[in-house]
C-alpha angles and dihedrals in degrees: 000000000000128000114252096179144330132217112196095186091066094026091235131138127189114218130194115214118224098227092177089070094059119106089244109023091183095057115109113264112230112230138181121231121238114235130206107268091191089065092062117111129202106267096031115137116247134179125219114209128193146088106293112192088353095302102133126214095023125157129194128189128222145136133256106264098181131000098205111031116164108214124162113222125202115271113268113220090340094307123116114246127202099009090133097032127105098192130219102240113205139161101228102127112265123191134163105298095041094082110110092019122121128266105215134194123221090268089063094251121139106241097167147005114237113237111168144350141183095226088237101086102287113108135162130212134187107243114249092231091058090048091050090054091051091050091051092050093049092048091049101041107012088244141032114273115201135185114245135196101170096235130133107209128204130195120259093232107167099340094123095252117123098202140011137058125271116242101227098180141345124221111238111248093018125130089255092053091048090051092051105254113151137187111280096036117126114227107218103173137010123199092340096314123112113238128216121171110168097148137041095247091062094061097079089057091056092047090049091051089053093044092052094052109105114259111255095021114137106235130196116229133184122201140168123231124176089352095305123112113226134183124231136184124200140162114248112248128210130246101317126205090269114034129231 
């Protein structure tokens, strides 16, 4: 196989198989169908396939424990992983050797790609719908292009604000810095959509909204500083040196 493209932020790589090197290039290639990860429900049965601890062709059974679990994973080779991912949490046993293997529903459809597990019944998989979007981007552009502001957001928690997202820090030289955003501002709206981030698990949704905004698009923002709402316009940047 040869590498078509890699996306470190979701820890996914698209490979192209060299069918001409098979013993019988004309033989049908068996494939698995991608399922709709959004259709999963908590409590659904799923199967994790892989080679745990080197034992090939192994299958474990579990249920979906949470459809949208925000979990930060350690940086891989200096790149952030999982910033945009709301993982499928399941309890099919995951051990070293399961990573990269499929998470399958009872119809035999791949609904996730197993990423990590504790070996004690807590495993995490990349949703198939997210993976499908990454594949489409790589096929179209050779890589994944993402919008970028250069802001680290934090949840409001109990800060007294009813809506918005707290600007925790701003990357120097980023579009947000050039537009004048500073740490402590409260982002109220982004590109015409009201923003509310009161809890940690809502942050990936905001980052994904920013990432999916076309690069170069001029977006309208609203933020509050010192109790006063203010409008702001900025051009969407692209994949800065420190995402998000």
